[in-house]
C-alpha positions as CSV (number, residue, x, y, z in Angstrom):
1,M,218.5,12.7,374.1
2,Q,215.8,10.9,372.1
3,R,216.5,13.1,369.1
4,V,220.2,12.2,369.2
5,R,219.3,8.5,369.4
6,A,216.9,8.8,366.5
7,E,219.5,10.6,364.4
8,T,222.1,8.0,365.2
9,L,219.6,5.2,364.2
10,A,218.8,7.1,361.0
11,V,222.5,7.4,360.1
12,Q,223.1,3.7,360.8
13,R,220.2,2.7,358.5
14,G,221.2,5.0,355.7
15,C,218.4,7.6,355.8
16,D,217.9,10.9,357.3
17,L,215.4,11.8,360.1
18,R,212.7,12.8,357.6
19,C,213.0,9.3,356.0
20,L,212.8,7.7,359.4
21,R,209.6,9.7,360.2
22,R,208.1,8.7,356.9
23,R,208.8,5.0,357.6
24,A,207.3,5.3,361.0
25,A,204.2,6.9,359.6
26,T,203.8,4.2,357.0
27,A,204.2,1.5,359.6
28,L,201.6,3.2,361.9
29,G,199.2,3.5,358.9
30,A,199.7,-0.2,358.1
31,V,199.0,-1.2,361.7
32,G,195.9,1.1,361.7
33,A,194.6,-0.4,358.5
34,L,195.1,-4.0,359.9
35,V,193.1,-3.0,363.0
36,L,190.3,-1.6,360.9
37,W,190.3,-4.7,358.7
38,W,190.1,-7.0,361.7
39,L,187.2,-5.0,363.2
40,A,185.3,-5.1,359.9
41,Y,186.0,-8.8,359.6
42,R,184.7,-9.4,363.1
43,L,181.5,-7.5,362.4
44,L,180.6,-9.4,359.2
45,Q,178.5,-12.1,360.9
46,P,176.5,-9.8,363.2
47,A,175.9,-7.5,360.2
48,A,174.7,-10.3,358.0
49,D,172.4,-11.6,360.8
50,F,171.1,-8.1,361.3
51,V,170.3,-7.5,357.7
52,T,168.8,-11.0,357.1
53,Y,166.7,-11.4,360.2
54,R,165.9,-7.9,361.4
55,L,165.9,-5.6,358.3
56,L,164.4,-8.2,355.9
57,S,162.4,-10.0,358.7
58,L,163.1,-13.5,357.3
59,A,162.5,-16.6,359.4
60,P,165.8,-18.0,360.6
61,H,165.5,-21.6,359.4
62,T,164.3,-21.1,355.8
63,H,166.3,-21.7,352.7
64,L,165.9,-18.1,351.5
65,A,167.1,-16.7,354.8
66,S,170.1,-19.1,354.8
67,S,171.0,-18.2,351.3
68,I,170.8,-14.4,351.9
69,R,172.7,-14.7,355.1
70,F,175.4,-16.8,353.4
71,F,175.8,-14.3,350.6
72,L,175.9,-11.3,352.9
73,F,178.5,-13.0,355.2
74,E,180.7,-15.1,352.8
75,V,181.1,-12.7,349.8
76,P,182.6,-9.8,351.8
77,K,184.7,-12.3,353.9
78,V,186.3,-13.9,350.9
79,L,186.9,-10.5,349.3
80,M,188.5,-9.2,352.5
81,L,190.7,-12.3,352.8
82,L,191.7,-12.0,349.2
83,V,192.7,-8.4,349.6
84,L,194.7,-9.2,352.8
85,V,196.5,-12.1,351.1
86,V,197.3,-10.1,347.9
87,F,198.6,-7.1,349.8
88,G,200.5,-9.3,352.3
89,V,202.1,-11.4,349.6
90,G,203.0,-8.3,347.6
91,I,204.7,-6.8,350.6
92,I,206.6,-10.0,351.4
93,R,207.6,-10.4,347.8
94,S,208.9,-6.9,347.6
95,F,211.1,-7.6,350.7
96,F,212.5,-10.9,349.3
97,T,214.0,-9.8,346.0
98,P,216.4,-12.2,344.3
99,E,219.3,-10.0,345.3
100,R,218.3,-10.0,349.0
101,T,217.8,-13.7,348.9
102,R,221.3,-14.2,347.5
103,Q,222.7,-11.9,350.2
104,I,221.0,-14.0,352.9
105,L,222.4,-17.3,351.4
106,V,225.9,-16.1,350.5
107,G,228.6,-17.2,353.0
108,K,226.5,-19.9,354.7
109,R,227.8,-23.4,355.0
110,E,226.4,-25.8,352.4
111,S,224.1,-27.6,354.9
112,A,222.8,-24.4,356.4
113,G,222.4,-22.8,353.0
114,N,220.4,-25.8,351.7
115,V,218.0,-25.6,354.7
116,L,217.6,-21.8,354.3
117,A,217.1,-22.2,350.5
118,A,214.5,-24.9,351.1
119,A,212.6,-22.7,353.6
120,L,212.7,-19.7,351.3
121,G,211.6,-21.9,348.4
122,T,208.6,-23.2,350.4
123,V,207.6,-19.6,351.3
124,L,208.1,-18.4,347.7
125,A,206.1,-21.4,346.3
126,F,203.2,-20.6,348.7
127,M,203.3,-17.0,347.6
128,M,203.3,-17.9,343.9
129,C,200.4,-20.4,344.4
130,V,198.3,-17.8,346.3
131,I,198.4,-15.6,343.2
132,G,197.6,-18.5,341.0
133,L,197.6,-18.7,337.3
134,S,197.7,-15.1,336.1
135,L,199.5,-13.4,333.3
136,P,201.2,-10.9,335.7
137,E,202.5,-13.8,337.7
138,T,203.8,-15.5,334.6
139,I,205.6,-12.3,333.6
140,V,207.2,-12.1,337.1
141,L,208.2,-15.7,337.0
142,R,209.8,-15.2,333.6
143,K,212.4,-13.0,335.3
144,V,213.6,-15.8,337.6
145,L,212.6,-19.1,335.8
146,R,212.9,-20.6,332.3
147,W,209.8,-21.4,330.3
148,P,209.8,-25.2,330.8
149,L,209.8,-24.7,334.6
150,I,207.0,-22.1,334.3
151,A,205.0,-24.6,332.2
152,V,205.5,-27.2,335.0
153,F,204.4,-24.7,337.6
154,V,201.3,-23.8,335.6
155,G,200.5,-27.4,335.1
156,V,200.9,-28.4,338.7
157,V,198.8,-25.4,340.0
158,A,196.1,-26.0,337.4
159,A,195.9,-29.7,338.3
160,G,195.9,-28.9,342.0
161,I,193.1,-26.5,341.6
162,L,191.1,-29.0,339.5
163,I,191.7,-31.8,341.9
164,V,190.9,-29.8,345.0
165,G,187.7,-28.5,343.4
166,F,186.7,-32.0,342.4
167,V,187.3,-33.4,345.9
168,F,185.3,-30.6,347.5
169,N,182.4,-31.2,345.1
170,L,182.5,-34.9,346.1
171,V,182.7,-34.3,349.8
172,F,180.2,-31.4,350.0
C-alpha cells in the first residue's frame, strides 16, 4: 500500500521512485548536517572554556585568558554562522529563480501581486546583502539588473557597511 502511494506521489511530482528516494536521502542528509552543526555550535563555549582554563591553566579574569577564550569561541562561531548563511542563501536562491518568481506572481490581482513582489523583493535584497560586495554577486546581479542599478546597490551596501562599522566603533 505504501509503495503504491509513493509511486503515485512520484508520478504526480514528475519523477520516478528512484528520484524520490534520492530526494528523501538528500533531505535526510541536510537535516543530519543541521543537527551536527547545531551540536557543534552549542559546544563552542564549553570547549573554549576547557581549553583556556583547564588545558592552558590560565586565571579566569586576566586579559590573556579573556583574549584566548574570545578567539577560541568567536572565530569558529563566526565561521560556522557564515557557512550556514552562505549555504542557506544559496539553497533559497536556487529555489527562487526568476522564472519561478514570475510563475508565482503571474495571474495575481495587482494589489496581491504588489504585496507578494514587495515581500519577495525584501527577501531577495536581504539575500544579496548577506553575500555583500563580491565579484560573483555582481555577475549574478548582471543577469537580472542593469549596470546603473548594480552601481546603486554596491554604493548603498558599501555605505551601509562603513556606517555600521563606524557606529560600532563609536559605541564599543
